RODO-2510 file (C-alpha; in nm, 4 decimals, decimal comma):
residues 300
     n   res          X          Y          Z
     1     m    -6,7994    -7,4414    10,0541
     2     s    -7,1374    -7,3290    10,0714
     3     i    -7,3047    -7,0129     9,8006
     4     t    -7,4123    -6,7157    10,0327
     5     p    -7,6525    -6,5547     9,7706
     6     p    -7,6348    -6,1997     9,7933
     7     y    -7,8005    -6,0122    10,1217
     8     l    -8,1114    -5,7924    10,0328
     9     k    -8,1356    -5,4037    10,0015
    10     k    -8,3872    -5,1365     9,9939
    11     g    -8,5550    -5,1293     9,6657
    12     d    -8,4820    -5,5011     9,5562
    13     k    -8,7701    -5,7377     9,4519
    14     i    -8,8592    -6,0556     9,6018
    15     a    -9,1131    -6,2927     9,5119
    16     i    -9,3939    -6,4395     9,6968
    17     t    -9,5015    -6,8025     9,5905
    18     c    -9,7330    -7,1012     9,7111
    19     p    -9,5484    -7,4452     9,6356
    20     a    -9,7382    -7,6430     9,8718
    21     k   -10,1142    -7,5908    10,0311
    22     k   -10,3273    -7,2552     9,9471
    23     l   -10,3424    -6,9815    10,1570
    24     p   -10,6338    -6,9436    10,4278
    25     k   -10,6669    -6,5784    10,4241
    26     p   -10,4677    -6,2571    10,2394
    27     m   -10,1159    -6,1711    10,3515
    28     t   -10,1787    -5,8192    10,4183
    29     d    -9,9554    -5,8035    10,7399
    30     a    -9,6864    -5,9993    10,6000
    31     i    -9,6473    -5,7589    10,2235
    32     n    -9,6803    -5,4833    10,4933
    33     l    -9,3731    -5,5791    10,6579
    34     l    -9,1794    -5,6572    10,3760
    35     q    -9,2715    -5,3399    10,2209
    36     s    -9,1890    -5,1276    10,5685
    37     w    -8,8052    -5,2786    10,4669
    38     g    -8,8065    -5,0943    10,1058
    39     l    -8,8696    -5,4465     9,9702
    40     e    -9,1000    -5,4266     9,6041
    41     v    -9,3100    -5,7192     9,6726
    42     i    -9,4178    -5,9324     9,3715
    43     l    -9,7133    -6,2089     9,4221
    44     g    -9,6958    -6,5493     9,1992
    45     e   -10,0370    -6,6470     9,0344
    46     t   -10,0331    -6,9452     9,2943
    47     v   -10,1167    -6,6886     9,6090
    48     e   -10,4798    -6,6368     9,5042
    49     a   -10,4824    -6,9913     9,3391
    50     s   -10,6680    -7,2873     9,4392
    51     y   -10,7051    -7,6419     9,3732
    52     h   -10,8376    -7,9237     9,6351
    53     q   -10,6245    -7,8354     9,9607
    54     f   -10,3041    -7,6916     9,7186
    55     s   -10,2715    -7,3284     9,5911
    56     g   -10,3153    -7,4333     9,2019
    57     d   -10,2692    -7,7649     9,0469
    58     d    -9,9395    -7,9128     8,9912
    59     a    -9,8027    -7,7329     8,6919
    60     l    -9,9246    -7,4265     8,7902
    61     r    -9,7138    -7,4550     9,1397
    62     a    -9,4255    -7,5761     8,9410
    63     k    -9,4467    -7,3037     8,6349
    64     d    -9,4621    -7,0349     8,9181
    65     m    -9,1545    -7,1479     9,0893
    66     q    -8,9451    -7,1823     8,7968
    67     r    -9,0872    -6,8093     8,6685
    68     f    -8,8827    -6,6693     8,9950
    69     v    -8,5702    -6,9258     8,9805
    70     d    -8,5594    -6,7882     8,6201
    71     d    -8,5956    -6,4028     8,6951
    72     d    -8,2623    -6,2525     8,7665
    73     s    -8,4628    -5,9196     8,8674
    74     i    -8,6166    -6,1113     9,1706
    75     k    -8,3180    -6,1324     9,4627
    76     a    -8,5586    -6,3732     9,7101
    77     i    -8,8282    -6,6129     9,7329
    78     i    -9,0143    -6,6712     9,9776
    79     a    -9,2913    -6,9924    10,0265
    80     a    -9,6280    -6,8107    10,1596
    81     r    -9,6818    -7,0787    10,3627
    82     g    -9,5947    -7,5047    10,4145
    83     g    -9,8325    -7,7307    10,4390
    84     y    -9,7923    -8,0413    10,1997
    85     g    -9,7046    -8,0113     9,8034
    86     t    -9,3903    -7,9308     9,7532
    87     i    -9,2479    -8,3127     9,6725
    88     r    -9,4782    -8,2929     9,4075
    89     i    -9,3495    -8,0217     9,2132
    90     i    -8,9895    -8,0033     9,3186
    91     d    -8,8939    -8,2744     9,0073
    92     h    -9,0258    -8,0427     8,7496
    93     v    -8,8460    -7,6945     8,8464
    94     n    -8,5089    -7,6618     8,6775
    95     f    -8,2923    -7,4574     8,9732
    96     d    -7,9802    -7,4696     8,7252
    97     r    -8,0005    -7,1060     8,7130
    98     l    -7,9496    -7,0405     9,0824
    99     a    -7,5854    -7,2336     9,0744
   100     t    -7,4608    -6,9112     8,8447
   101     h    -7,7400    -6,6272     8,9941
   102     p    -7,7920    -6,7371     9,3285
   103     k    -8,0586    -6,5838     9,5555
   104     w    -8,2464    -6,6514     9,8770
   105     v    -8,5068    -6,9276     9,9151
   106     l    -8,6997    -6,8873    10,2510
   107     g    -8,9655    -7,0943    10,4060
   108     f    -9,0174    -7,3735    10,6786
   109     s    -9,2053    -7,7072    10,7394
   110     d    -9,3034    -7,8463    10,4137
   111     i    -8,9983    -7,6106    10,2212
   112     t    -8,7250    -7,8145    10,4130
   113     l    -8,7399    -8,0319    10,0857
   114     l    -8,6286    -7,7064     9,8788
   115     h    -8,3649    -7,6342    10,1477
   116     s    -8,2276    -7,9996    10,1228
   117     h    -8,2442    -8,0156     9,7246
   118     l    -8,1191    -7,6506     9,7032
   119     y    -7,8055    -7,7701     9,9204
   120     s    -7,7568    -8,1387     9,8194
   121     k    -7,7457    -8,0226     9,4307
   122     y    -7,5840    -7,6614     9,4558
   123     q    -7,4435    -7,6408     9,7983
   124     l    -7,6850    -7,3128     9,8078
   125     q    -7,7673    -7,1726    10,1578
   126     s    -8,1165    -7,0763    10,2481
   127     i    -8,3455    -6,9348    10,4994
   128     h    -8,5346    -7,1514    10,7413
   129     g    -8,7726    -6,8874    10,8739
   130     q    -9,1146    -6,7514    10,9303
   131     m    -9,3344    -6,7448    10,6127
   132     p    -9,6049    -6,4775    10,5341
   133     v    -9,8898    -6,6987    10,7059
   134     n    -9,7320    -6,7036    11,0137
   135     i    -9,6309    -6,3569    11,0481
   136     p    -9,9393    -6,2262    11,2274
   137     d    -9,8325    -6,4445    11,4802
   138     a    -9,5144    -6,3841    11,4669
   139     s    -9,2662    -6,2792    11,7669
   140     a    -9,0942    -5,9503    11,7465
   141     q    -8,7232    -6,1348    11,7947
   142     s    -8,8400    -6,3867    11,5042
   143     i    -8,9310    -6,1151    11,2886
   144     q    -8,5865    -5,9115    11,3835
   145     t    -8,3987    -6,2701    11,2949
   146     l    -8,5717    -6,2752    10,9459
   147     h    -8,4661    -5,9523    10,8908
   148     r    -8,1079    -6,0473    10,9607
   149     a    -8,0989    -6,3091    10,8018
   150     l    -8,2485    -6,1366    10,4668
   151     f    -8,0021    -5,8653    10,4775
   152     g    -7,7171    -6,0051    10,5986
   153     e    -7,6646    -5,8699    10,9547
   154     k    -7,4964    -6,1031    11,1863
   155     l    -7,7427    -6,3805    11,3547
   156     s    -7,6394    -6,5429    11,7203
   157     y    -7,8604    -6,7124    11,9803
   158     e    -7,8836    -6,7496    12,3366
   159     f    -8,0913    -6,9019    12,5312
   160     t    -8,1796    -7,1302    12,8343
   161     s    -8,2386    -7,5018    12,7779
   162     a    -8,4685    -7,7170    13,0100
   163     g    -8,0772    -7,8939    13,0471
   164     k    -8,1798    -8,2185    13,1835
   165     y    -8,1277    -8,4017    12,8226
   166     n    -7,8942    -8,1656    12,7024
   167     i    -7,5002    -8,3531    12,6368
   168     n    -7,2791    -8,0759    12,6806
   169     g    -7,0014    -7,9891    12,4367
   170     e    -6,9148    -7,7406    12,1896
   171     a    -6,8958    -7,8038    11,7928
   172     t    -6,8489    -7,5936    11,4390
   173     g    -7,0134    -7,7244    11,1182
   174     t    -7,2479    -7,6536    10,8603
   175     l    -7,5761    -7,6253    10,9549
   176     v    -7,8365    -7,8319    10,7966
   177     g    -8,1891    -7,9935    10,8709
   178     g    -8,5550    -7,8282    10,9052
   179     n    -8,8805    -8,0180    10,9469
   180     l    -8,8299    -8,4057    11,0479
   181     t    -9,0582    -8,5464    10,8426
   182     l    -8,9421    -8,3954    10,5415
   183     l    -8,5573    -8,4894    10,6012
   184     v    -8,6889    -8,8319    10,6086
   185     s    -8,8661    -8,8031    10,2743
   186     t    -8,5524    -8,7156    10,0965
   187     l    -8,3769    -9,0561    10,1892
   188     g    -8,2378    -9,1934     9,8988
   189     s    -8,3468    -8,8998     9,6397
   190     v    -8,1478    -8,6249     9,4820
   191     s    -8,2379    -8,4046     9,7218
   192     d    -8,0646    -8,5778    10,0497
   193     i    -7,8006    -8,4698    10,1552
   194     d    -7,4672    -8,5910    10,3257
   195     y    -7,4902    -8,5001    10,7202
   196     s    -7,0889    -8,6203    10,8390
   197     g    -6,9669    -8,3530    11,0051
   198     k    -7,2682    -8,1153    10,9808
   199     i    -7,4504    -7,9652    11,2715
   200     l    -7,8683    -8,1047    11,2259
   201     f    -8,1700    -7,9113    11,3347
   202     i    -8,4871    -8,0953    11,3522
   203     e    -8,8548    -7,9710    11,4501
   204     d    -9,1600    -8,1028    11,3793
   205     v    -9,5357    -8,0766    11,4375
   206     g    -9,8694    -8,2632    11,4949
   207     e    -9,6889    -8,5980    11,5050
   208     y    -9,7516    -8,9125    11,7091
   209     l    -9,4476    -8,9762    11,9596
   210     y    -9,4544    -9,3395    11,8307
   211     a    -9,3839    -9,1486    11,4877
   212     i    -9,1100    -8,9628    11,6016
   213     d    -8,9294    -9,2182    11,7449
   214     r    -8,9716    -9,4389    11,3944
   215     l    -8,8784    -9,0904    11,2279
   216     i    -8,5465    -9,0649    11,4563
   217     r    -8,4730    -9,4330    11,4229
   218     t    -8,5088    -9,4125    11,0377
   219     l    -8,2218    -9,1349    11,0128
   220     d    -8,0163    -9,3511    11,2170
   221     r    -8,0553    -9,6555    11,0325
   222     a    -7,9594    -9,4580    10,6994
   223     g    -7,6337    -9,3593    10,8302
   224     k    -7,7062    -8,9754    10,8913
   225     l    -7,6765    -8,9543    11,2785
   226     n    -7,3742    -9,0860    11,3596
   227     n    -7,1399    -8,8702    11,2068
   228     l    -7,2709    -8,5695    11,3124
   229     a    -7,0853    -8,2523    11,4741
   230     g    -7,3938    -8,1574    11,6805
   231     l    -7,7509    -8,1717    11,7170
   232     i    -8,0138    -7,8662    11,7698
   233     v    -8,3524    -8,0191    11,8092
   234     g    -8,6205    -7,6962    11,8215
   235     g    -9,0150    -7,7111    11,8294
   236     f    -9,1760    -8,0332    11,8864
   237     t    -9,5383    -7,9069    11,9118
   238     e    -9,8780    -8,0271    11,9205
   239     i    -9,7839    -8,3762    11,9657
   240     k   -10,0075    -8,6757    12,0424
   241     d    -9,9947    -8,9821    12,2204
   242     n   -10,1779    -9,3055    12,1327
   243     e   -10,4756    -9,4158    12,4077
   244     i   -10,1987    -9,6500    12,5334
   245     p    -9,8841    -9,4267    12,5855
   246     f    -9,5747    -9,4506    12,3787
   247     g    -9,4268    -9,4068    12,7691
   248     q    -9,1314    -9,1811    12,5951
   249     t    -9,1119    -8,7932    12,5736
   250     v    -8,9446    -8,6317    12,2387
   251     e    -8,6713    -8,5713    12,4553
   252     e    -8,5969    -8,9392    12,5804
   253     i    -8,6957    -9,0509    12,2371
   254     v    -8,3638    -8,8628    12,0708
   255     i    -8,1031    -8,8990    12,3525
   256     d    -8,2195    -9,2603    12,3408
   257     v    -8,0509    -9,2966    11,9683
   258     v    -7,7735    -9,0462    11,9756
   259     k    -7,6803    -9,0476    12,3442
   260     n    -7,3645    -9,2620    12,2672
   261     y    -7,2605    -9,0471    11,9700
   262     g    -7,0504    -8,8311    12,1651
   263     y    -7,1464    -8,4702    12,0015
   264     p    -7,3020    -8,1901    12,1883
   265     v    -7,6804    -8,2097    12,1877
   266     c    -7,9553    -7,9265    12,2854
   267     f    -8,3081    -7,9306    12,2967
   268     d    -8,5549    -7,6346    12,3228
   269     f    -8,3846    -7,4230    12,0177
   270     p    -8,5982    -7,1022    11,8945
   271     a    -8,7329    -7,2339    11,5460
   272     g    -9,0016    -7,4755    11,4434
   273     h    -9,3740    -7,4237    11,4566
   274     i    -9,3808    -7,1777    11,7161
   275     s    -9,4266    -6,7936    11,7358
   276     n    -9,0741    -6,7458    11,8162
   277     n    -8,9617    -6,9338    11,5039
   278     q    -8,6188    -6,7898    11,4925
   279     s    -8,4412    -6,7632    11,1223
   280     l    -8,1637    -6,9865    11,0688
   281     i    -7,9214    -7,0259    10,7658
   282     l    -7,8964    -7,3502    10,6515
   283     g    -7,5949    -7,4153    10,4713
   284     g    -7,4026    -7,1510    10,6401
   285     t    -7,1528    -7,2446    10,9328
   286     l    -7,2212    -7,2194    11,3098
   287     h    -7,0271    -7,2505    11,6262
   288     l    -7,2757    -7,4344    11,8658
   289     q    -7,1772    -7,3946    12,2957
   290     v    -7,3830    -7,6561    12,4806
   291     s    -7,4325    -7,6951    12,8579
   292     e    -7,6686    -7,8197    13,0785
   293     q    -7,8985    -7,4901    13,0809
   294     r    -7,7251    -7,2616    12,8484
   295     v    -7,6720    -7,2756    12,4717
   296     t    -7,5266    -7,0240    12,2529
   297     a    -7,5121    -7,0422    11,8822
   298     n    -7,3141    -6,7760    11,6479
   299     y    -7,2700    -6,7884    11,2750
   300     i    -6,8963    -6,7686    11,1640
***
């Protein structure tokens, strides 16, 4: 059984830190939003720090994260943005405090490494959802699901999928996953998780089609895809191709690998590097139903 951190309530303190890339501008919209929910926002040193492309050097980013992990008055840790850099600090932070004093960790993209690490080592649930840097462009629905995830309200999803490549079926399992590139980067490490019997969610941004093919096949060769309960494919955005076309779409790449495994697969799930990046509770138990054009998913 996974550990569900206490849900937030008005008056709670939450921290914003930058474990990876530096911020391009102040987070005014996000801070105002969180304060409007009755939360007290504490900013880490990394919010205004800069070291090359990072929000401070590795030592500062690790120290900032450690500070909020160890501070029991902080009820959630929000990554201000992704980018690249979490892998440089994750082994320099001791997360053991979260085993006895769990709190929500929120983010996506590069923060996938944190999600996987916390589930692998502590069976701790966490939230894949909009980060402060994304709030100005976020859809109303994505912000609504972020509030629901943090405050413990029911999360459910129903949407129309393109349907051509969906594999119909029904599955119940623990939801794991996140950014495909980051999931592959965990293989063989202490942050790697057991995918067997799980529902896997994947998304990515800015990759070449051939690279997506390689990433999917790497997961498959590592034995991560054959025993899933189900597969959810979210946004694959800003995808690039070579001068000589790769010849397959993202959907065709995925289906080519998993089509014979027998579990339900859906595409177009509203999560990833998109404005409608709806929040997912990784480590929570999800019931998934997939038909040719309609997909529903509910936490149980």
